[in-house]
N, C-alpha and C positions, 0 to 999 in steps of 0.2 A: 368125234362129237365135239371136241374142243373148237375146231374150225367153224362148225355150224353154230355153236353157241356164240362165238365172236361175231359171226355174220348176223345173228339175231340181234345182238346188242347194237350193232351198227345200224341195222334196219329200224330199230326202235329208237335210235339216237339216245341210248342210255349207257351209263358206265357200269362196270362190275359192282361198284359200291351202291349205285342206285338200285341195281337188280337185287343185291343182298338185302337192302333196306325194304324193298317192296315185298320180297319173299319172307322177310322176318328171320333171316339167317345171319350168321356171323359173316362179316365181309371176307375174312380169311377163307371161309369155306368155298366161296365163289372163286377166289384167287387160286386155291388148291385144285379146283376142278379144271380151271383154264390152263394151269401149268401142267396138268397131267399127274400131279401128285396123288390126288384122290379121284375116285370114280363116283359120280352122282348116284344116290340111292333113290329108293321109291319115294320118299318124302319130298325130295327135290323135284322130281317129275310131277308129283301130285300138286305141289305148290305152283309150279310153272303152268300146269293145266288150269288151275283155279284162277290165277292172276292174268294169264294170257290165253284166253279161250280160243283165240284165232290161230294160235301157234299149233302147227301139226307136230305132235309128239313123235309120230312115225318118222318125220323128216329129221327132227332133232336127234332122236336115238339112232336111227338106222340110215339116214340119208336118202330115204325113198320119198318120192313125191315132191311137193312144193313146201316152202317154209310155212305158208298159211293154208288153213283148210279151205276147201272149195266153198263157194258162195259166201265168202267172207268179204267184209268191206276192205280188208287189208290183204289183198292178193299180192303175192311177192312181186309180180310183174308191175304192179302199180306203185310200189314203194320207190319214190324218187327223191332226189335232193329238192328241197323247196326252192322256188325261184326267188331271187333277190328283188325286193321291191324298191329299196332305197338304201343309201349309205350315208351316214353322218360322220363327218370328220371334225374332231374337236382339236382346237389349237391351244397351246399353253397359255396364251393371253386371254383365254376365256371365251373366245369367239368360236363359231362353228360354221360349217358349210354343209348343206344337204345336197346330195347328188341323186338324181332319179334315173 
């Protein structure tokens, strides 16, 4: 489950700390789950389901199916890196250059 939780964090582009804050749990509790020190309990999964309704708990817990529930706007196959629109380079002299 640890690997799937890390995949979910990457797909949502959030950190372990951000997840803990969203769920209203201690940051150490997420760290302990990810490290394998503690196993998540019912309350963890209940909070995940409440805050991330598109997440498939069956996938998270057992690794079956897709990361996101069917008919969701957040289908796992559609989660991609965003395209870069522009890059701005800032120089120490206070000037900048925009590259598109």
